[in-house]
matplotlib code that plots the C-alpha trace (Angstrom):
import matplotlib.pyplot as plt

x = [6.7, 3.5, 1.4, 3.6, 3.1, -0.7, -0.8, 1.1, -1.2, -4.2, -2.9, -2.2, -5.7, -7.2, -5.2, -6.0, -9.7, -9.3, -7.8, -10.7, -13.1, -11.3, -11.7, -15.4, -16.0, -14.1, -16.0, -19.3, -18.8, -18.0, -21.0, -23.2, -21.8, -22.3, -25.5, -27.6, -25.2, -26.8, -23.9, -24.6, -28.4, -29.0, -25.8, -25.8, -27.0, -23.6, -21.7, -20.9, -22.7, -26.0, -25.5, -24.7, -27.7, -30.1, -28.7, -28.9, -32.5, -33.5, -31.7, -33.4, -36.7, -35.5, -34.7, -31.2, -29.3, -28.6, -24.8, -22.4, -20.4, -18.8, -17.3, -20.5, -20.1, -20.9, -24.1, -25.4, -24.8, -23.6, -26.0, -29.1, -28.7, -28.7, -31.6, -33.6, -33.3, -34.2, -35.2, -33.4, -32.0, -29.0, -28.5, -28.1, -25.5, -23.5, -23.6, -22.5, -19.6, -18.5, -18.3, -16.5, -13.9, -13.4, -12.9, -10.3, -8.4, -8.6, -7.5, -4.7, -3.3, -3.6, -2.0, 0.9, 1.5, 1.8, 4.3, 6.4, 5.4, 2.9, 4.2, 4.2, 0.6, -0.7, 1.1, -0.4, -3.9, -3.6, -2.4, -5.3, -7.8, -6.6, -6.2, -8.1, -8.9, -10.0, -12.4, -13.6, -14.7, -16.8, -20.1, -20.3, -21.8, -18.4, -16.8, -13.3, -13.6, -15.1, -12.2, -9.8, -11.4, -11.0, -7.3, -6.7, -8.5, -6.5, -3.2, -4.4, -5.7, -2.5, -0.4, -2.8, -2.9, 0.9, 1.1, -1.7, -1.4, -4.9, -7.1, -10.0, -7.7, -6.3, -9.8, -11.2, -8.4, -9.2, -12.9, -11.9, -9.6, -12.7, -14.9, -12.1, -11.8, -15.6, -15.3, -12.3, -10.9, -7.2, -7.3, -7.2, -3.5, -2.9, -4.2, -1.1, 1.1, -1.3, -1.1, 2.7, 2.7, 0.5, 2.6, 5.9, 4.4, 3.6, 6.6, 7.7, 4.3, 3.7, 0.5, -1.0, 0.2, -1.4, -4.7, -4.7, -3.9, -6.8, -9.3, -8.3, -8.6, -12.1, -13.2, -11.7, -13.5, -16.8, -18.3, -17.3, -18.8, -22.5, -21.5, -19.1, -21.6, -24.2, -21.7, -20.7, -24.3, -24.6, -21.3, -20.8, -17.2, -15.6, -15.2, -15.2, -17.5, -17.2, -17.5, -15.6, -12.1, -11.4, -12.8, -10.8, -7.6, -8.3, -8.8, -5.2, -3.3, -3.9, -1.4, -3.7, -4.3, -3.5, -1.4, -4.2, -7.8, -10.5, -10.4, -12.3, -10.1, -10.5, -8.6, -10.5, -13.8, -12.1, -10.4, -13.6, -15.6, -13.1, -13.2, -17.0, -17.2, -14.8, -12.1, -9.2, -9.1, -7.8, -4.8, -3.8, -4.0, -1.9, 0.8, 0.8, 1.3, 4.1, 5.9, 5.7, 6.5, 8.0, 9.7, 6.6, 4.5, 7.1, 7.2, 3.4, 3.4, 6.3, 4.3, 1.3, 3.6, 4.8, 1.1, 0.2, 2.6, 2.0, 0.3, -2.3, -5.9, -7.2, -11.0, -13.6, -17.3, -16.3, -13.5, -12.3, -11.7, -15.4, -17.6, -15.1, -15.8, -19.1, -17.2, -15.4, -13.7, -11.9, -10.1, -8.8, -4.9, -4.3, -5.8, -3.1, -2.7, -1.9, 1.6, 2.6, 1.4, 3.0, 6.4, 6.4, 5.4, 8.4, 10.7, 9.2, 9.9, 13.5, 14.2, 12.7, 14.0, 17.0, 14.8, 12.5, 10.6, 8.0, 5.2, 6.8, 7.6, 3.9, 3.2, 5.8, 4.2, 0.7, 1.7, 3.7, 1.3, -1.6, 0.5, 1.4, -2.1, -3.5, -0.8, -1.6, -5.1, -5.2, -4.8, -7.6, -7.4, -10.1, -8.4, -5.6, -7.9, -8.2, -4.4, -4.1, -4.0, -1.0, 0.8, -0.2, 1.3, 4.7, 4.3, 3.8, 6.8, 8.8, 7.6, 8.7, 12.1, 12.7, 11.8, 14.1, 17.2, 18.3, 18.4, 20.4, 22.8, 23.8, 25.4, 27.2, 30.5, 30.3, 31.4, 28.8, 26.2, 27.1, 26.9, 23.5, 22.2, 23.2, 21.5, 18.3, 18.3, 18.7, 16.0, 13.5, 14.3, 14.1, 10.7, 9.1, 10.6, 9.2, 5.6, 5.6, 7.7, 8.9, 6.0, 5.9, 9.7, 9.4, 6.6, 8.4, 11.9, 11.6, 8.3, 8.7, 12.2, 11.1, 8.2, 10.5, 12.8, 10.2, 7.5, 9.2, 6.2, 3.7, 0.6, -0.8, -3.6, -5.6, -8.7, -12.0, -14.6, -17.4, -17.9, -17.1, -14.0, -11.0, -9.8, -6.2, -5.7, -2.4, -1.6, 1.2, -0.5, -0.7, -3.7, -6.6, -7.9, -4.6, -1.7, -0.3, -3.3, -4.2, -6.1, -4.0, -5.9, -6.6, -5.6, -7.5, -5.1, -5.9, -3.7, -1.8, -1.0, 1.2, 0.8, 2.7, 1.5, 3.1, 1.1, 1.7, 2.9, 0.1, -2.6, -0.9, -0.7, -4.3, -6.2, -9.7, -9.6, -11.2, -9.5, -10.4, -8.4, -9.6, -8.4, -9.3, -10.9, -12.4, -15.0, -18.5, -21.4, -22.6, -19.1, -18.8, -15.8, -14.2, -11.0, -9.5, -7.5, -5.1, -3.8, -2.5, -3.2, -6.9, -8.3, -11.2, -13.4, -14.0, -17.4, -19.5, -20.7, -17.3, -17.8, -18.3, -18.2, -15.9, -14.6, -16.7, -14.7, -15.3, -13.3, -13.2, -13.6, -12.6, -13.2, -10.4, -10.9, -7.5, -4.8, -1.4, 1.6, 5.2, 8.1, 9.1, 5.7, 4.4, 1.0, 1.1, -1.9, -2.0, -4.8, -5.8, -8.3, -10.1, -11.5, -15.1, -15.1, -17.8, -16.2, -12.9, -11.7, -8.7, -7.2, -5.9, -2.1, -0.1, 2.8, 4.2, 4.9, 7.5, 8.1, 8.9, 5.9, 3.8, 4.4, 2.2, 2.3, 0.4, 1.3, 0.0, 2.4, 6.0, 8.6, 9.4, 6.4, 4.7, 6.5, 7.2, 4.0, 2.1, -1.3, -4.0, -4.6, -5.6, -5.7, -8.3, -7.9, -10.8, -10.1, -12.9, -12.5, -12.1]
y = [-28.7, -28.3, -28.7, -26.0, -23.6, -24.3, -23.6, -20.3, -19.4, -20.2, -18.0, -15.2, -15.3, -15.4, -12.3, -10.6, -11.2, -9.7, -6.6, -6.6, -6.7, -3.7, -1.9, -2.8, -1.5, 1.8, 2.5, 1.5, 3.7, 6.8, 6.0, 5.9, 9.2, 10.9, 9.2, 12.2, 14.8, 17.1, 16.4, 12.6, 12.8, 15.8, 16.9, 20.5, 20.9, 22.2, 19.1, 16.0, 14.0, 15.6, 15.0, 11.3, 10.9, 12.6, 10.7, 7.3, 7.9, 8.8, 5.8, 3.6, 4.8, 4.2, 7.8, 7.7, 10.9, 11.9, 11.8, 10.8, 13.8, 11.9, 8.4, 6.4, 3.2, 4.6, 6.4, 4.2, 0.7, 0.8, 3.4, 2.4, -1.2, -0.1, 2.2, -0.5, -2.5, 0.5, 3.7, 6.8, 4.9, 6.4, 3.5, 1.0, 3.2, 3.5, -0.3, -1.0, 1.5, 0.2, -3.3, -1.9, -0.2, -3.3, -5.5, -3.0, -3.5, -7.4, -7.4, -5.0, -7.1, -10.3, -8.9, -7.4, -10.7, -12.4, -9.8, -9.1, -11.6, -12.1, -9.4, -6.9, -7.9, -7.5, -4.1, -2.9, -4.1, -2.5, 0.9, 1.0, -0.1, 2.7, 5.3, 8.4, 9.6, 6.2, 6.0, 9.6, 9.3, 6.1, 7.7, 10.2, 9.7, 9.7, 7.0, 7.2, 4.3, 2.1, 3.0, 2.0, -1.5, -1.9, -1.0, -3.5, -6.2, -5.3, -5.8, -9.1, -10.5, -9.6, -11.6, -14.6, -14.4, -14.3, -17.4, -19.4, -18.0, -19.2, -17.6, -16.9, -15.1, -12.7, -12.0, -11.4, -9.0, -7.1, -6.9, -5.5, -2.9, -1.9, -1.4, 0.5, 2.8, 3.3, 4.3, 6.6, 7.6, 7.5, 3.8, 3.7, 4.5, 1.5, -0.9, -0.7, -1.9, -4.8, -5.7, -5.5, -7.7, -10.3, -10.3, -10.7, -13.6, -15.3, -14.0, -17.6, -18.4, -15.5, -16.9, -17.3, -13.8, -12.3, -14.0, -12.9, -9.3, -9.2, -10.8, -8.5, -5.4, -6.5, -7.3, -4.0, -1.8, -3.8, -2.5, 1.1, 0.9, 1.6, 4.7, 5.9, 5.4, 7.4, 10.2, 10.1, 10.6, 13.5, 15.3, 14.4, 13.2, 10.4, 11.2, 7.7, 6.9, 10.4, 13.8, 15.6, 14.7, 18.1, 20.0, 18.1, 18.6, 22.3, 22.7, 21.8, 22.7, 26.3, 29.1, 30.3, 26.9, 26.2, 23.2, 21.9, 22.7, 24.0, 27.3, 28.5, 31.3, 32.9, 30.4, 27.4, 28.7, 29.7, 26.3, 24.4, 26.6, 26.0, 22.2, 22.1, 24.1, 21.6, 24.3, 23.3, 20.5, 21.0, 18.6, 20.6, 23.9, 22.2, 21.3, 24.9, 26.2, 23.7, 24.8, 28.4, 28.1, 24.6, 25.4, 27.1, 24.0, 21.7, 24.0, 23.8, 20.0, 19.8, 21.7, 19.4, 16.4, 17.7, 18.3, 14.7, 13.5, 16.4, 15.9, 18.7, 18.1, 20.1, 19.8, 19.3, 18.5, 17.5, 18.3, 16.3, 19.6, 20.5, 17.4, 15.4, 17.4, 15.6, 12.3, 11.8, 8.7, 10.6, 12.6, 9.4, 9.8, 6.1, 6.7, 6.9, 10.3, 10.4, 11.7, 8.6, 6.2, 8.3, 8.4, 4.7, 4.0, 6.0, 4.1, 0.8, 1.7, 2.6, -0.4, -3.0, -1.7, -4.0, -7.0, -6.2, -8.8, -8.6, -8.7, -6.0, -3.9, -3.9, -2.5, 0.2, 1.0, 1.2, 3.3, 5.8, 5.9, 6.6, 9.4, 10.9, 10.5, 12.5, 15.1, 15.3, 16.6, 18.4, 17.5, 17.1, 15.2, 12.8, 12.0, 10.3, 7.9, 5.3, 5.0, 4.3, 0.5, 0.8, 3.1, 0.9, -2.1, -0.4, 1.0, -2.6, -3.7, -0.8, -1.7, -5.3, -4.3, -1.9, -4.6, -7.1, -4.8, -5.6, -9.4, -8.7, -6.4, -9.1, -11.0, -8.1, -6.2, -3.3, -0.7, -1.9, -1.7, 1.9, 2.8, 1.2, 2.8, 6.2, 5.5, 4.3, 7.5, 9.6, 7.7, 8.1, 11.8, 12.4, 10.5, 12.4, 15.7, 15.1, 14.4, 17.0, 19.9, 19.8, 21.7, 24.4, 24.9, 25.4, 27.9, 29.9, 30.0, 29.0, 29.8, 33.6, 33.3, 30.6, 32.7, 35.7, 33.5, 31.5, 34.1, 37.6, 39.3, 37.6, 35.9, 37.2, 35.4, 36.3, 34.6, 35.3, 36.9, 36.5, 36.6, 40.3, 40.8, 39.3, 39.9, 40.1, 39.8, 40.6, 40.1, 38.8, 37.1, 33.4, 31.1, 32.5, 29.2, 27.5, 29.8, 32.7, 35.1, 36.5, 39.6, 42.6, 44.8, 48.4, 50.3, 53.3, 55.8, 54.3, 52.3, 53.5, 50.9, 51.5, 48.6, 48.1, 45.6, 44.4, 45.1, 43.0, 45.1, 44.0, 44.9, 48.2, 49.2, 48.2, 51.3, 50.6, 49.1, 49.4, 48.6, 48.2, 47.6, 45.2, 44.7, 41.8, 43.0, 41.5, 43.1, 42.4, 42.8, 46.1, 47.7, 51.1, 51.4, 54.8, 55.8, 56.7, 55.2, 57.3, 56.2, 58.2, 61.5, 60.7, 60.2, 57.7, 57.6, 54.2, 53.4, 50.4, 50.8, 49.5, 46.1, 43.0, 39.2, 36.9, 33.4, 33.6, 36.6, 40.4, 42.8, 46.5, 47.1, 50.5, 51.1, 53.3, 56.2, 55.6, 53.1, 54.7, 52.4, 53.5, 52.9, 49.8, 48.2, 48.9, 50.4, 52.1, 52.3, 54.3, 53.5, 55.2, 53.2, 54.5, 52.0, 51.9, 52.7, 50.1, 47.2, 45.3, 45.8, 44.3, 43.9, 40.7, 40.3, 37.3, 36.6, 33.9, 36.3, 39.1, 40.7, 44.1, 45.6, 46.5, 49.1, 49.3, 52.4, 53.6, 55.5, 52.5, 50.1, 51.0, 50.5, 46.8, 45.6, 44.2, 41.1, 41.2, 40.6, 41.5, 43.1, 41.0, 43.5, 42.6, 44.6, 43.6, 44.9, 44.2, 44.5, 44.3, 41.7, 43.0]
z = [-1.1, -3.1, 0.1, 1.8, -1.2, -1.1, 2.6, 2.1, -0.8, 1.4, 4.2, 1.8, 0.4, 3.9, 4.9, 1.6, 2.2, 5.7, 4.1, 1.7, 4.7, 6.2, 2.9, 2.8, 6.4, 5.8, 2.6, 4.1, 7.1, 5.0, 2.7, 5.8, 7.1, 3.7, 2.7, 3.5, 2.3, -0.4, -2.9, -2.6, -2.7, -4.9, -6.6, -8.0, -11.5, -12.7, -11.7, -13.7, -11.0, -11.8, -15.5, -15.0, -12.8, -15.2, -18.2, -16.4, -15.3, -18.9, -20.3, -17.8, -19.3, -22.8, -23.6, -25.2, -25.8, -29.4, -28.6, -25.9, -24.6, -21.7, -21.7, -21.7, -19.7, -16.3, -17.1, -19.9, -18.3, -14.7, -13.3, -15.4, -14.3, -10.7, -11.2, -12.9, -9.6, -7.5, -9.4, -8.1, -5.1, -3.4, -1.1, -3.9, -5.6, -2.3, -1.8, -5.4, -5.3, -1.9, -3.4, -6.5, -4.3, -2.3, -5.4, -6.6, -3.4, -3.7, -7.4, -6.7, -3.9, -5.9, -9.0, -7.0, -5.2, -8.6, -9.7, -6.6, -3.9, -1.1, 1.2, -1.6, -2.5, 1.1, 1.4, -1.9, -0.9, 2.6, 1.1, -1.3, 1.4, 3.6, 0.9, 2.0, -1.5, -2.8, 0.2, -0.1, -3.7, -3.1, -2.2, -5.1, -8.6, -10.3, -12.3, -10.7, -8.3, -11.0, -13.4, -10.7, -10.6, -14.4, -14.2, -11.3, -13.3, -16.4, -14.5, -12.9, -16.1, -18.0, -15.6, -15.8, -19.6, -19.7, -17.5, -19.2, -22.7, -23.5, -26.2, -23.9, -21.4, -23.9, -25.4, -21.9, -21.3, -24.5, -23.4, -20.0, -21.8, -23.9, -20.9, -19.1, -22.1, -22.2, -18.5, -18.7, -22.1, -21.3, -20.7, -24.6, -24.3, -22.1, -24.7, -27.0, -24.1, -23.5, -27.3, -27.2, -24.1, -25.8, -29.0, -27.1, -25.2, -28.6, -30.5, -31.4, -32.9, -35.4, -36.8, -33.4, -32.4, -35.6, -34.9, -31.3, -32.4, -34.9, -32.5, -29.6, -31.8, -32.9, -29.3, -28.1, -30.7, -30.9, -27.6, -28.6, -32.0, -31.2, -29.3, -31.9, -34.7, -32.9, -32.3, -36.0, -37.0, -34.6, -35.2, -38.9, -38.1, -36.3, -32.6, -31.0, -28.1, -26.7, -28.4, -25.6, -26.8, -28.3, -25.3, -22.7, -24.9, -25.2, -21.4, -20.7, -23.9, -24.9, -24.3, -21.5, -19.9, -16.2, -15.3, -13.1, -12.5, -14.9, -16.7, -19.7, -21.3, -24.6, -26.7, -25.2, -26.7, -30.0, -30.5, -29.6, -32.0, -34.8, -34.2, -34.1, -37.4, -39.0, -39.6, -37.4, -34.9, -31.4, -31.9, -35.0, -33.0, -30.3, -32.9, -34.2, -30.7, -30.0, -33.2, -32.2, -28.5, -27.9, -24.6, -23.2, -24.0, -22.4, -19.3, -18.9, -19.2, -16.8, -14.2, -14.8, -14.4, -11.0, -10.0, -10.9, -8.1, -5.8, -2.4, -2.9, -4.1, -7.0, -6.4, -9.0, -8.3, -4.8, -2.4, 0.6, 2.4, 1.9, 1.6, 3.5, 6.7, 7.0, 7.7, 11.0, 9.6, 6.9, 9.5, 11.1, 11.2, 10.1, 6.7, 4.0, 2.2, -1.5, -1.1, 0.9, -1.8, -4.5, -2.7, -2.0, -5.6, -6.8, -4.4, -5.6, -9.2, -8.5, -6.2, -8.6, -11.9, -12.0, -11.5, -14.3, -16.4, -19.2, -16.6, -14.5, -17.5, -18.4, -15.0, -15.6, -18.9, -17.4, -14.5, -16.5, -19.5, -17.1, -15.7, -19.0, -20.5, -17.5, -17.9, -21.6, -20.7, -17.4, -13.7, -11.2, -7.9, -9.0, -12.3, -10.3, -8.5, -11.3, -11.3, -7.6, -8.0, -10.3, -7.8, -4.9, -6.7, -6.9, -3.4, -2.1, -4.0, -2.5, 1.1, 0.5, -0.9, 2.1, 4.6, 2.9, 3.1, 6.7, 5.9, 2.7, 4.4, 7.0, 4.2, 2.5, 3.1, 5.5, 3.0, 0.4, 3.1, 3.9, 0.3, -0.1, 3.1, 1.7, -1.6, 0.2, 2.4, -0.7, -2.5, 0.5, 0.8, -2.9, -3.3, -0.4, -1.7, -5.1, -3.9, -1.1, -2.1, -5.7, -7.2, -4.5, -4.7, -8.5, -8.0, -5.4, -7.0, -10.6, -12.3, -12.5, -14.0, -16.4, -17.6, -18.2, -20.2, -22.2, -22.6, -22.2, -23.8, -21.5, -23.1, -26.4, -28.1, -31.2, -32.4, -34.2, -31.9, -34.4, -38.1, -38.3, -36.0, -34.3, -30.8, -29.5, -25.8, -24.1, -20.4, -18.3, -15.3, -15.0, -14.8, -12.7, -11.3, -10.3, -10.1, -8.1, -8.4, -5.0, -3.8, -3.0, -0.6, -1.5, 1.7, 3.1, 1.5, -1.9, -4.3, -7.4, -10.1, -13.1, -15.6, -18.8, -21.4, -24.6, -27.8, -30.9, -33.8, -36.2, -33.6, -32.8, -36.5, -37.4, -38.5, -37.5, -34.0, -30.6, -27.3, -23.7, -20.5, -17.8, -14.2, -12.0, -8.7, -5.5, -3.4, -1.9, -4.4, -2.8, -2.8, -4.6, -7.0, -7.4, -9.2, -12.5, -15.3, -17.3, -20.7, -23.7, -22.0, -21.4, -17.9, -17.6, -14.5, -12.8, -11.3, -10.7, -14.3, -15.3, -13.6, -15.7, -15.1, -17.0, -16.1, -12.9, -11.7, -11.5, -13.7, -14.1, -17.8, -19.3, -23.0, -24.5, -26.9, -28.5, -27.9, -27.3, -27.9, -27.1, -29.5, -27.4, -28.1, -24.6, -23.6, -20.2, -17.9, -14.6, -12.2, -9.0, -6.9, -3.8, -1.3, -0.1, 3.6, 4.2, 2.3, 1.9, -1.6, -3.5, -6.9, -8.5, -8.4, -9.6, -7.2, -9.5, -12.3, -12.3, -15.7, -13.9, -15.6, -12.6, -9.9, -6.8, -4.6, -1.5, 1.6, 3.6, 1.8, 2.7, 0.0, -0.5, 1.5, -1.6, -3.0, -6.8, -8.7, -11.8, -11.6, -13.4, -16.1, -19.7, -22.9, -25.5, -29.1, -31.4, -35.2, -37.8, -40.5, -44.0]

ax = plt.figure().add_subplot(projection="3d")
ax.plot(x, y, z, "-o")
ax.set_aspect("equal")
plt.show()
């Protein structure tokens, strides 16, 4: 029996290594195809990739930064070590990250086999080996593929430590958790699950459990301490190994934040400024917002949760639809898209829940905590890469469970088989619906109604503009970077817009205030803007002098002589825009918002031809401080 098991294990390892070879070849080919791409060789200065490269080259020469704004392992250890071997070499980076991605495939398959069986392990490894996104991110100077390796090793080591229960295994696991946290911050939230797992394994030996807990905590925090102390000296407060915690929280958790993508609205800058000045931390501002609009906060996080599992890519730094075009291999149809792995993972979670064990429960914890920790901040496509090994582990288990069903059904009653077949069909349909259509369906049929219910006044934020004044901004469009904002063409006959905006009572009653109205617009740089804005009985001309840039977009900004507010708290703005005969011109309209506060009219637009939408108009009210 032992020889048979050994033979099976040997065959499994041979096939797993073969899958690893496939992963190595695929990643190597893509790296060769993209090796001369500008984004790989000389990334743009505004990207994280350029920052990592510059920092790593400085550290290689002994020039350490005065603080660490990003999680530091990738650019203070991983890249500098490679640059020491070959300064500035792109080839060495490509080789190293190809090996890192391949090792992630091997450890994922091995860990999954220990949890669910050999077939599940091979399926998990093959899915990760063929994952289009995991392959795509390999050549770029980003830490996502490295972070995926740490999570796969964490899972593998956890299982081995549970089996062997040796001191060195648990301490090695704590060290890997520390390195994973230094690579990507949300790995910190996985560590409590590992500690609980370790304590449960040693629950009958409380003294040993206590010693293991203390040693693991020390080993976990010791590698982070030099970075944290340097940041403490710089910031004057404890920030941990990265000073960017407040900024990344503010990006996804203000009343103006999008559910995915990056946007830098008014409150983002205000919250970060308050945190830097030691006035109010971003977490405290988040709590205040939650207490004032709890349902709006939950709705935003629910949209982010749907986006985490959604098939679409939210690009940042690189995009598979842009840089990926330079690789012929990435268009190969046999590569596995994200939605397939996500759907199989959801099926695997459902099919294996009844056969849970402490080791499997740890995988559930890691997968869902990684999801929720990403949702807590904000969603980008590359932020999901590190969690792919955990999803592939469940996906492999789901594949194995589905393949085993016909054999199980041969031994069961026909009526039970029919019931189970129906449940499996519903599970498959539900999983693919959730990853392919749930977010889009909510956008098309639920988001506008939800916003009318949860935020009937739209968005209204107030913050300090400088030491002498505060600014109140009111609008009812959604996020600009990832929402329903689209250009609405200004036809040849012109476009009339009537826009109503809610004005807070305290801002409306302020005696000494100035106000301006802004409208999002799209046009070539040389386009000539002509039109008028009517408000409070005063007509203001609109010309190119009214153009300004904000949040990387163009706006028509019209200062108001007086602000006229109706008894119902609404300010009404009537615009008439004439197009430039030489250029296509458009205004911003949000087709995922419908507060019934915008009217579009033009002879070229028949009644009912424009779907319900809100014009992207904003009212700024500036009030001097006393």
